[in-house]
ROSE-895223 format. One record per residue: residue in three letters; x, y, z of N, C-alpha, C, O in turn. Coordinates in pm, whole numbers, padded with zeros to 5 digits, always signed. Layout:
residues N
ALAXYZXYZXYZXYZ ...
//
This chain:
residues 277
MET+00595-06089+03263+00487-06152+03190+00469-06294+03242+00567-06365+03262 ASN+00343-06336+03264+00328-06470+03317+00344-06573+03205+00333-06541+03087 ARG+00371-06696+03245+00408-06801+03151+00296-06832+03052+00322-06854+02934 THR+00170-06833+03100+00057-06867+03013+00044-06767+02900+00029-06805+02784 ILE+00049-06637+02933+00037-06534+02830+00151-06547+02729+00127-06540+02609 SER+00273-06566+02776+00388-06574+02688+00375-06689+02588+00402-06671+02469 GLU+00334-06806+02635+00327-06923+02549+00215-06915+02447+00220-06982+02344 THR+00113-06835+02473+00002-06824+02379+00011-06697+02296-00084-06661+02226 ASP+00124-06628+02303+00137-06501+02233+00266-06494+02153+00329-06388+02145 LEU+00306-06603+02093+00426-06606+02012+00399-06544+01876+00294-06567+01817 LEU+00494-06464+01827+00480-06408+01693+00511-06515+01589+00611-06585+01598 SER+00424-06526+01491+00439-06628+01388+00380-06576+01258+00267-06528+01255 GLU+00458-06586+01149+00405-06542+01020+00281-06624+00983+00183-06569+00932 GLU+00285-06753+01008+00171-06838+00974+00045-06793+01046-00062-06788+00986 ARG+00058-06760+01176-00061-06721+01252-00106-06580+01217-00226-06552+01219 ILE-00013-06490+01187-00055-06357+01141-00134-06371+01012-00239-06308+00997 ARG-00085-06452+00919-00156-06471+00792-00292-06537+00813-00385-06514+00736 HIS-00303-06618+00915-00432-06681+00945-00538-06575+00973-00654-06592+00934 TYR-00500-06467+01039-00595-06360+01074-00598-06248+00971-00689-06165+00974 LEU-00502-06243+00881-00490-06133+00784-00582-06155+00665-00586-06264+00608 HIS-00657-06051+00628-00749-06061+00514-00694-05993+00389-00740-06021+00279 THR-00597-05905+00405-00542-05831+00292-00447-05920+00212-00358-05984+00268 GLU-00466-05923+00080-00379-06001-00006-00262-05915-00056-00273-05793-00066 GLY-00152-05981-00085-00039-05913-00147+00065-05858-00051+00170-05812-00096 LEU+00040-05862+00079+00141-05815+00173+00247-05922+00193+00217-06041+00195 ARG+00371-05879+00207+00482-05970+00232+00533-05943+00373+00560-05829+00410 LEU+00545-06048+00451+00585-06035+00591+00724-06094+00612+00756-06199+00558 ARG+00805-06025+00691+00934-06078+00735+00944-06058+00885+00937-05945+00933 LEU+00962-06167+00958+00970-06161+01103+01115-06177+01148+01190-06257+01092 TYR+01152-06101+01248+01288-06103+01303+01281-06126+01454+01201-06062+01522 PRO+01363-06217+01508+01368-06230+01654+01426-06105+01719+01389-06070+01831 SER+01517-06037+01649+01575-05913+01698+01622-05832+01579+01671-05888+01480 ILE+01608-05700+01588+01648-05612+01479+01688-05478+01539+01643-05444+01649 SER+01771-05404+01470+01808-05271+01523+01683-05184+01530+01647-05134+01637 SER+01618-05165+01416+01496-05086+01405+01426-05128+01278+01487-05130+01172 THR+01299-05162+01286+01226-05202+01166+01222-05088+01065+01232-05112+00945 ASN+01209-04964+01111+01209-04851+01019+01345-04834+00950+01351-04814+00829 THR+01452-04843+01028+01585-04824+00972+01616-04929+00864+01664-04895+00756 VAL+01588-05054+00894+01617-05162+00798+01527-05151+00676+01573-05171+00564 LEU+01400-05118+00696+01309-05108+00581+01343-04988+00494+01325-04994+00372 LYS+01393-04880+00553+01439-04764+00473+01552-04805+00379+01555-04764+00263 GLU+01645-04885+00430+01755-04931+00346+01702-05015+00229+01751-05004+00117 MET+01603-05098+00255+01543-05179+00149+01469-05092+00049+01476-05116-00072 ALA+01397-04992+00098+01321-04903+00009+01413-04827-00084+01381-04808-00202 GLU+01528-04784-00034+01621-04705-00114+01680-04785-00231+01722-04726-00330 VAL+01684-04917-00219+01738-04998-00329+01627-05064-00411+01652-05158-00486 GLY+01502-05014-00395+01396-05053-00485+01298-05157-00436+01220-05209-00516 GLU+01298-05190-00308+01201-05287-00256+01060-05242-00290+01027-05124-00278 ALA+00977-05336-00332+00841-05305-00375+00750-05274-00257+00775-05315-00144 GLU+00644-05202-00286+00542-05169-00187+00483-05296-00127+00473-05399-00193 GLY+00443-05287+00000+00371-05398+00061+00453-05488+00149+00402-05588+00200 LEU+00581-05455+00170+00664-05535+00260+00647-05482+00402+00654-05361+00425 CYS+00625-05574+00496+00612-05538+00636+00715-05616+00718+00718-05738+00713 LEU+00797-05544+00793+00892-05606+00885+00833-05604+01025+00782-05502+01071 ILE+00841-05719+01092+00787-05733+01227+00895-05794+01315+00957-05893+01276 ALA+00917-05736+01433+01026-05783+01518+00976-05818+01658+00883-05757+01711 GLU+01042-05919+01715+01016-05954+01855+01073-05848+01948+01016-05819+02053 GLN+01186-05791+01909+01243-05681+01986+01328-05595+01895+01373-05640+01789 GLN+01350-05469+01936+01439-05378+01865+01550-05335+01961+01525-05305+02077 THR+01669-05333+01909+01783-05290+01992+01811-05141+01978+01882-05083+02059 ALA+01755-05080+01874+01773-04936+01853+01644-04877+01797+01644-04807+01696 GLY+01534-04908+01865+01404-04857+01823+01401-04706+01821+01463-04641+01906 ARG+01330-04649+01724+01329-04504+01706+01189-04448+01718+01093-04508+01669 GLY+01179-04332+01784+01053-04262+01794+01061-04127+01725+01159-04097+01657 ARG+00956-04047+01742+00954-03914+01681+01054-03821+01748+01095-03843+01862 LEU+01093-03718+01673+01179-03610+01724+01313-03663+01774+01371-03609+01868 GLY+01362-03770+01710+01493-03822+01742+01500-03903+01870+01610-03938+01915 ARG+01386-03934+01930+01387-04010+02053+01404-04159+02025+01379-04206+01914 SER+01446-04233+02128+01451-04378+02118+01313-04434+02155+01233-04366+02218 PHE+01288-04559+02115+01162-04624+02149+01194-04757+02217+01253-04846+02156 TYR+01156-04769+02342+01185-04887+02422+01111-05008+02363+00988-05006+02352 SER+01186-05112+02326+01130-05223+02249+01175-05358+02302+01245-05431+02232 PRO+01138-05394+02426+01182-05522+02483+01108-05641+02423+01002-05622+02363 PRO+01161-05763+02438+01096-05881+02383+00969-05920+02459+00954-05889+02577 GLU+00880-05990+02389+00760-06054+02444+00650-05961+02488+00538-06006+02512 SER+00676-05833+02501+00576-05742+02556+00528-05637+02458+00452-05547+02496 GLY+00570-05646+02332+00529-05544+02236+00522-05596+02095+00569-05706+02064 LEU+00461-05514+02009+00455-05541+01865+00525-05427+01794+00484-05312+01806 TYR+00632-05458+01721+00712-05356+01653+00714-05389+01505+00763-05494+01465 MET+00659-05299+01421+00641-05330+01280+00651-05205+01195+00622-05095+01240 SER+00694-05224+01070+00701-05114+00973+00651-05163+00839+00684-05273+00796 LEU+00571-05080+00773+00511-05114+00643+00560-05016+00538+00562-04895+00560 LEU+00601-05069+00423+00648-04988+00311+00535-04961+00213+00469-05054+00166 LEU+00513-04833+00182+00413-04791+00084+00481-04701-00020+00582-04636+00008 ARG+00423-04700-00138+00470-04608-00244+00347-04536-00300+00303-04566-00411 PRO+00293-04441-00224+00168-04374-00263+00186-04285-00385+00289-04221-00403 ARG+00085-04282-00468+00086-04196-00587+00006-04069-00558-00094-04039-00623 LEU+00053-03997-00458-00016-03879-00410+00085-03769-00381+00202-03798-00357 PRO+00042-03642-00382+00131-03535-00338+00177-03561-00195+00105-03622-00116 ALA+00295-03514-00162+00352-03540-00031+00260-03495+00083+00248-03565+00183 ALA+00195-03379+00067+00109-03327+00173-00006-03422+00202-00044-03441+00318 ASP-00063-03481+00096-00174-03575+00115-00123-03709+00167-00188-03771+00252 ALA-00009-03754+00117+00044-03883+00157+00074-03888+00306+00061-03993+00369 MET+00115-03775+00363+00150-03775+00505+00029-03790+00596+00045-03806+00717 ASN-00093-03785+00540-00211-03816+00620-00209-03961+00668-00288-03999+00754 ILE-00119-04042+00610-00109-04181+00650-00078-04194+00799-00117-04292+00862 THR-00010-04096+00857+00022-04101+00999-00105-04104+01083-00119-04187+01173 ALA-00197-04013+01054-00323-04009+01128-00406-04133+01100-00472-04186+01190 CYS-00404-04179+00975-00479-04300+00941-00424-04421+01016-00500-04509+01056 ALA-00293-04425+01034-00232-04534+01109-00277-04529+01255-00300-04634+01317 ALA-00291-04410+01310-00338-04397+01448-00478-04455+01464-00507-04524+01561 VAL-00564-04427+01367-00700-04483+01371-00695-04635+01356-00768-04707+01424 ALA-00609-04683+01267-00597-04827+01246-00555-04899+01373-00610-05003+01407 VAL-00457-04842+01444-00410-04903+01569-00519-04898+01675-00545-04998+01743 ALA-00583-04783+01690-00688-04770+01792-00801-04868+01768-00848-04933+01862 GLU-00846-04879+01643-00955-04972+01612-00913-05116+01634-00992-05197+01683 ALA-00790-05150+01598-00742-05287+01615-00734-05323+01763-00771-05434+01802 ILE-00686-05231+01846-00681-05256+01991-00822-05279+02045-00845-05374+02120 GLU-00914-05192+02007-01051-05201+02059-01124-05325+02010-01219-05371+02074 SER-01080-05380+01897-01144-05502+01845-01107-05626+01926-01171-05730+01914 LEU-01002-05615+02009-00951-05730+02083-00979-05724+02232-00967-05826+02300 ALA-01014-05609+02285-01037-05596+02428-01134-05482+02455-01145-05390+02374 PRO-01205-05486+02568-01303-05382+02601-01236-05258+02659-01256-05224+02776 VAL-01156-05192+02577-01087-05070+02620-01118-04959+02522-01162-04984+02410 HIS-01094-04836+02564-01105-04722+02473-00965-04672+02442-00888-04641+02532 ALA-00933-04665+02315-00802-04617+02271-00818-04475+02219-00883-04453+02117 GLY-00758-04380+02288-00763-04240+02247-00638-04202+02170-00534-04266+02182 ILE-00649-04096+02091-00537-04048+02009-00493-03912+02061-00571-03817+02063 LYS-00367-03904+02101-00310-03775+02140-00234-03721+02018-00137-03782+01972 TRP-00280-03607+01968-00222-03549+01846-00071-03542+01859-00023-03493+01961 VAL+00007-03588+01763-00042-03625+01632-00079-03774+01626-00178-03812+01563 ASN+00001-03856+01691-00009-03999+01656+00024-04094+01770+00066-04207+01745 ASP+00007-04052+01894+00026-04143+02006-00108-04201+02048-00209-04132+02048 ILE-00109-04330+02085-00230-04395+02130-00222-04413+02282-00122-04459+02336 TRP-00330-04374+02348-00336-04380+02494-00452-04469+02538-00561-04465+02480 VAL-00426-04551+02641-00529-04635+02703-00518-04615+02853-00410-04628+02910 ASP-00630-04585+02918-00633-04567+03063-00530-04466+03111-00463-04487+03213 GLY-00517-04355+03038-00429-04248+03080-00281-04272+03060-00198-04199+03114 ARG-00246-04375+02982-00106-04409+02957-00081-04424+02807-00168-04470+02733 LYS+00039-04385+02764+00076-04403+02625+00109-04550+02599+00193-04608+02668 VAL+00043-04610+02500+00066-04751+02470+00120-04773+02329+00157-04885+02293 CYS+00125-04668+02249+00171-04684+02110+00227-04554+02057+00175-04446+02084 GLY+00337-04566+01981+00392-04454+01907+00402-04490+01760+00419-04607+01724 ILE+00390-04390+01674+00393-04411+01530+00496-04316+01470+00496-04196+01498 LEU+00584-04370+01387+00688-04290+01321+00676-04310+01170+00700-04419+01118 THR+00638-04204+01100+00628-04208+00954+00748-04136+00894+00781-04024+00932 GLU+00813-04202+00799+00928-04144+00730+00907-04158+00580+00845-04254+00534 ALA+00959-04063+00504+00937-04063+00359+01059-04011+00285+01138-03933+00340 SER+01073-04054+00162+01171-03998+00070+01098-03904-00024+00999-03942-00087 LEU+01147-03782-00034+01081-03683-00120+01148-03674-00257+01141-03571-00323 LYS+01213-03783-00298+01282-03785-00427+01194-03831-00542+01242-03849-00654 GLY+01066-03852-00515+00976-03898-00620+00945-03789-00721+00975-03672-00698 GLU+00885-03828-00831+00850-03733-00937+00718-03665-00908+00631-03720-00841 GLY+00704-03544-00958+00578-03472-00947+00538-03436-00806+00419-03424-00776 GLY+00636-03419-00717+00603-03382-00580+00554-03496-00495+00509-03475-00382 ARG+00562-03619-00547+00519-03736-00471+00638-03799-00399+00750-03793-00450 PRO+00615-03858-00283+00725-03929-00217+00762-04054-00295+00674-04121-00349 ALA+00890-04086-00301+00933-04208-00368+00891-04331-00287+00855-04434-00343 TRP+00896-04317-00157+00848-04422-00068+00806-04360+00064+00844-04248+00097 LEU+00728-04436+00137+00679-04392+00266+00676-04513+00359+00625-04618+00321 ILE+00729-04498+00478+00734-04608+00575+00659-04567+00700+00683-04461+00757 VAL+00567-04653+00742+00493-04631+00865+00543-04730+00969+00525-04851+00956 GLY+00607-04678+01073+00656-04761+01183+00563-04751+01302+00522-04642+01342 ILE+00528-04866+01358+00432-04872+01468+00489-04957+01581+00533-05070+01559 GLY+00488-04902+01701+00530-04977+01818+00420-04976+01922+00381-04869+01970 VAL+00370-05094+01959+00261-05105+02057+00310-05181+02180+00365-05291+02168 ASN+00291-05123+02296+00317-05195+02421+00195-05282+02450+00093-05233+02499 THR+00204-05410+02420+00089-05497+02441+00078-05540+02586-00032-05554+02639 ARG+00192-05563+02650+00196-05605+02790+00299-05521+02867+00384-05456+02807 ARG+00289-05525+02997+00392-05463+03080+00518-05548+03071+00512-05668+03094 PRO+00632-05488+03037+00755-05567+03022+00797-05633+03152+00768-05584+03261 SER+00865-05745+03139+00922-05811+03255+01019-05714+03324+01112-05664+03260 GLY+00998-05689+03451+01081-05593+03523+01029-05451+03517+01084-05361+03581 GLY+00921-05430+03440+00860-05298+03432+00928-05206+03332+01027-05244+03269 PHE+00874-05087+03318+00930-04987+03228+01049-04917+03294+01057-04909+03417 PRO+01143-04866+03212+01254-04787+03269+01201-04667+03346+01090-04620+03322 ASP+01282-04616+03437+01240-04505+03524+01187-04387+03445+01090-04323+03486 GLU+01251-04356+03330+01210-04238+03254+01074-04255+03185+01017-04158+03135 LEU+01023-04380+03183+00894-04406+03117+00783-04442+03215+00667-04451+03176 LYS+00817-04462+03341+00720-04516+03437+00597-04429+03454+00488-04480+03479 THR+00612-04298+03440+00498-04209+03464+00411-04190+03342+00303-04131+03352 ILE+00455-04238+03226+00378-04213+03103+00340-04340+03028+00233-04345+02968 ALA+00425-04442+03028+00402-04560+02945+00308-04659+03013+00308-04673+03136 GLY+00230-04726+02932+00140-04830+02981+00130-04941+02879+00197-04939+02776 SER+00045-05040+02909+00024-05151+02816-00121-05150+02769-00213-05120+02846 ALA-00140-05181+02643-00273-05172+02583-00371-05273+02640-00491-05248+02645 PHE-00319-05389+02684-00410-05498+02721-00394-05545+02865-00460-05640+02906 GLY-00308-05481+02942-00292-05518+03082-00261-05666+03096-00175-05718+03026 SER-00332-05733+03187-00311-05876+03209-00420-05961+03143-00432-06080+03171 GLU-00498-05900+03055-00604-05971+02985-00546-06089+02907-00453-06071+02827 ALA-00599-06209+02930-00548-06328+02862-00615-06342+02725-00729-06388+02715 ILE-00543-06301+02620-00597-06304+02483-00503-06391+02400-00391-06350+02370 PRO-00547-06512+02363-00460-06601+02285-00415-06536+02154-00494-06469+02087 GLU-00290-06557+02118-00232-06508+01992-00256-06358+01974-00285-06310+01865 LEU-00243-06287+02084-00273-06144+02085-00194-06067+01980-00253-05993+01901 ARG-00063-06082+01980+00018-05999+01891-00003-06034+01745+00002-05946+01659 CYS-00026-06160+01715-00055-06200+01577-00187-06140+01530-00197-06090+01418 ARG-00286-06145+01616-00416-06088+01582-00408-05936+01570-00470-05876+01482 LEU-00332-05874+01659-00317-05729+01654-00244-05686+01528-00284-05590+01462 ALA-00136-05756+01493-00062-05723+01371-00153-05732+01249-00153-05642+01165 ALA-00230-05840+01240-00320-05857+01126-00426-05747+01123-00457-05693+01017 GLY-00482-05715+01239-00586-05613+01246-00535-05476+01204-00605-05401+01135 ILE-00414-05442+01247-00356-05313+01208-00328-05310+01059-00361-05213+00991 LEU-00267-05417+01006-00231-05419+00863-00354-05416+00774-00355-05346+00673 ASP-00459-05490+00810-00581-05486+00731-00638-05345+00722-00675-05298+00615 ARG-00644-05279+00836-00701-05143+00839-00609-05043+00770-00656-04957+00695 LEU-00479-05053+00795-00386-04955+00740-00380-04964+00588-00378-04861+00521 THR-00377-05083+00534-00373-05096+00388-00505-05047+00326-00505-04987+00218 LEU-00617-05072+00393-00745-05022+00344-00748-04870+00349-00787-04806+00252 PHE-00708-04812+00461-00711-04666+00475-00615-04598+00378-00642-04487+00333 SER-00505-04663+00345-00405-04602+00257-00458-04580+00115-00398-04505+00038 ARG-00567-04644+00081-00626-04627-00052-00708-04499-00064-00739-04456-00175 ASP-00742-04437+00049-00819-04313+00046-00780-04229+00168-00852-04226+00268 LEU-00667-04163+00158-00612-04090+00272-00688-03960+00302-00660-03894+00401 LYS-00784-03924+00216-00865-03805+00240-01006-03843+00286-01097-03759+00282 SER-01025-03966+00328-01156-04015+00366-01215-03937+00484-01148-03916+00585 GLU-01339-03893+00469-01407-03822+00577-01438-03918+00692-01440-03876+00808 GLU-01462-04045+00662-01491-04142+00767-01371-04162+00859-01385-04171+00980 ILE-01252-04169+00799-01131-04184+00880-01108-04059+00964-01075-04068+01082 LEU-01127-03941+00903-01113-03816+00976-01209-03812+01095-01170-03773+01205 ASP-01335-03851+01073-01433-03851+01182-01390-03947+01293-01403-03915+01412 ALA-01339-04065+01254-01294-04162+01354-01177-04107+01434-01167-04130+01555 TYR-01088-04035+01367-00973-03973+01436-01021-03868+01535-00978-03865+01650 LYS-01111-03781+01490-01157-03672+01575-01235-03723+01697-01225-03667+01806 LYS-01313-03830+01678-01389-03885+01790-01297-03941+01899-01334-03942+02017 ARG-01179-03986+01859-01085-04043+01957-00983-03941+02006-00903-03972+02094 SER-00984-03821+01950-00880-03724+01981-00892-03673+02124-01000-03631+02167 LEU-00781-03676+02196-00779-03640+02337-00744-03493+02361-00758-03445+02474 VAL-00700-03421+02258-00644-03288+02279-00745-03174+02271-00746-03090+02360 PRO-00832-03167+02169-00926-03055+02161-01012-03042+02287-01056-03141+02346 GLY-01033-02916+02328-01110-02891+02449-01025-02879+02573-01077-02865+02683 ASN-00892-02884+02556-00800-02876+02670-00704-02759+02657-00669-02717+02546 LYS-00662-02707+02772-00547-02618+02774-00424-02703+02748-00412-02814+02800 ILE-00333-02651+02668-00214-02728+02630-00090-02640+02638-00097-02518+02648 TRP+00025-02707+02633+00152-02641+02608+00196-02680+02468+00193-02798+02433 ILE+00237-02584+02389+00301-02610+02260+00451-02622+02287+00512-02528+02339 LEU+00509-02735+02252+00648-02763+02287+00737-02750+02166+00708-02806+02060 ARG+00845-02675+02182+00944-02659+02076+01083-02678+02134+01109-02637+02247 PRO+01173-02739+02057+01310-02758+02108+01376-02626+02145+01369-02529+02070 ARG+01439-02625+02260+01519-02511+02306+01437-02383+02322+01493-02273+02322 GLU+01304-02397+02337+01220-02280+02362+01128-02307+02481+01100-02422+02514 GLU+01083-02199+02543+00988-02213+02653+00853-02261+02598+00813-02218+02490 PRO+00782-02350+02670+00650-02393+02625+00556-02274+02610+00561-02178+02688 GLU+00470-02281+02509+00373-02173+02485+00235-02222+02523+00192-02330+02480 SER+00164-02144+02602+00029-02180+02646-00071-02156+02533-00061-02058+02460 ALA-00168-02248+02520-00272-02232+02419-00393-02316+02460-00387-02396+02553 PHE-00501-02296+02387-00621-02377+02406-00649-02451+02276-00659-02390+02170 ALA-00660-02582+02284-00682-02665+02164-00829-02660+02125-00917-02690+02206 LEU-00853-02623+02000-00991-02604+01954-01045-02723+01878-01154-02772+01908 ASP-00970-02771+01777-01026-02872+01687-00915-02932+01603-00801-02884+01603 ILE-00948-03038+01531-00862-03098+01429-00924-03065+01294-01043-03091+01275 ASP-00848-03009+01199-00908-02975+01070-00899-03092+00973-00850-03199+01010 ARG-00945-03075+00851-00958-03185+00756-00822-03239+00712-00816-03348+00655 ASP-00714-03165+00736-00579-03213+00703-00505-03260+00828-00382-03273+00826 TYR-00578-03285+00936-00524-03334+01063-00431-03236+01131-00350-03274+01215 ALA-00442-03108+01095-00372-03004+01169-00450-02972+01295-00572-02985+01299 LEU-00378-02928+01400-00442-02891+01526-00466-02740+01527-00373-02662+01510 LEU-00591-02701+01548-00626-02560+01558-00622-02519+01705-00685-02583+01789 VAL-00548-02413+01734-00533-02367+01872-00557-02218+01880-00540-02145+01783 ARG-00596-02174+02000-00603-02031+02028-00494-02000+02128-00492-02054+02238 THR-00402-01913+02090-00289-01878+02177-00331-01770+02277-00441-01715+02269 ALA-00241-01739+02368-00271-01646+02477-00308-01507+02425-00378-01433+02493 ASP-00260-01470+02306-00292-01339+02249-00425-01338+02174-00461-01238+02112 GLY-00498-01450+02179-00629-01458+02116-00628-01499+01971-00734-01511+01910 LYS-00512-01521+01913-00502-01558+01772-00526-01707+01753-00488-01789+01837 ILE-00590-01741+01641-00612-01881+01604-00497-01925+01515-00468-01862+01414 ARG-00431-02033+01554-00317-02083+01477-00342-02228+01438-00422-02299+01500 ARG-00272-02268+01334-00286-02403+01279-00151-02472+01290-00053-02427+01230 LEU-00145-02581+01366-00021-02656+01384-00023-02779+01294-00108-02867+01309 ASN+00071-02784+01200+00077-02898+01108+00160-03013+01164+00139-03129+01127 ALA+00252-02982+01251+00340-03084+01308+00393-03032+01439+00372-02916+01474 GLY+00463-03118+01511+00521-03075+01636+00471-03158+01752+00427-03272+01734 GLU+00477-03101+01870+00440-03174+01991+00367-03082+02085+00402-02965+02100 VAL+00265-03135+02150+00192-03060+02251+00179-03146+02376+00189-03268+02370 SER+00155-03080+02487+00132-03149+02613+00003-03095+02673-00016-02974+02683 ILE-00086-03187+02713-00210-03145+02777-00179-03101+02920-00110-03171+02994 ARG-00230-02985+02957-00204-02934+03091-00284-03011+03194-00382-03077+03159 PRO-00246-03005+03320-00305-03091+03423-00457-03085+03430-00518-02983+03398 THR-00518-03197+03473-00662-03205+03491-00708-03093+03583-00640-03058+03680 GLY-00825-03037+03550-00876-02927+03632-00851-02791+03569-00900-02690+03618 GLU-00773-02790+03460-00744-02663+03394-00824-02645+03266-00793-02556+03186 LYS-00928-02729+03244-01011-02711+03126-01087-02579+03135-01111-02526+03243 GLU-01123-02529+03018-01203-02408+03016-01304-02422+02904-01283-02497+02809 GLU-01414-02349+02916-01515-02353+02811-01468-02274+02690-01395-02176+02702 GLU-01512-02320+02573-01479-02249+02450-01541-02109+02451-01657-02092+02486 LYS-01461-02011+02414-01510-01873+02410-01560-01841+02270-01499-01881+02171 ALA-01669-01769+02262-01726-01732+02133-01636-01627+02067-01665-01582+01956 
//
């Protein structure tokens, strides 16, 4: 990272609040933390109130989906987790993951002339590279089928890390803003994501959010692999995203299936096919 970008992109609670429009959020910034999700989960379990957001300069044990680690070096990313206590059934509350993806994509696009696409379920891609991962975790110990708490963890690669990405990430990871000189980038991005995410969390069944998600979705219209642990990938064609953010696919046997969770991989360019009636 060059010196000018670094000096104008320091994380600061004061500067995040300068750009933040949502009232009632509590921010805690850490120069280093194991994982914002892990620490916030511990706080949630002992009764921490809704609206606390942990933001870190770096994570030493960042976590991604499916038990993966999340590379979280200093100065080149935004790593944050927000605690919510939604009064909704668990199935509806988990729509927050897709809403968070829209919040991140819109916040990125508000700061630079880029297009942020969403790879189902919740990865954000810019210029053919993954720039953000989202990890939602919940406690299902609440009453009436509602989660007791819900944590949305967001990690955005804002810049290319000093020394580059590790070998295992070089072919997939990218930075949302490249070398674009944007003063107070991470503070503005944090505020933009939090404003949108808290607004969206008030109506997780919003048709407008669903439309925004579908317009940015990179998967429908492509041949894909359905990936499962310890199983061979299954070939399918991605058809659409339904109103509950499930992925509708047509498998090789012609059956239409609905995927509520999991992982898919888009097959190489040139393998698209037209939708069959």
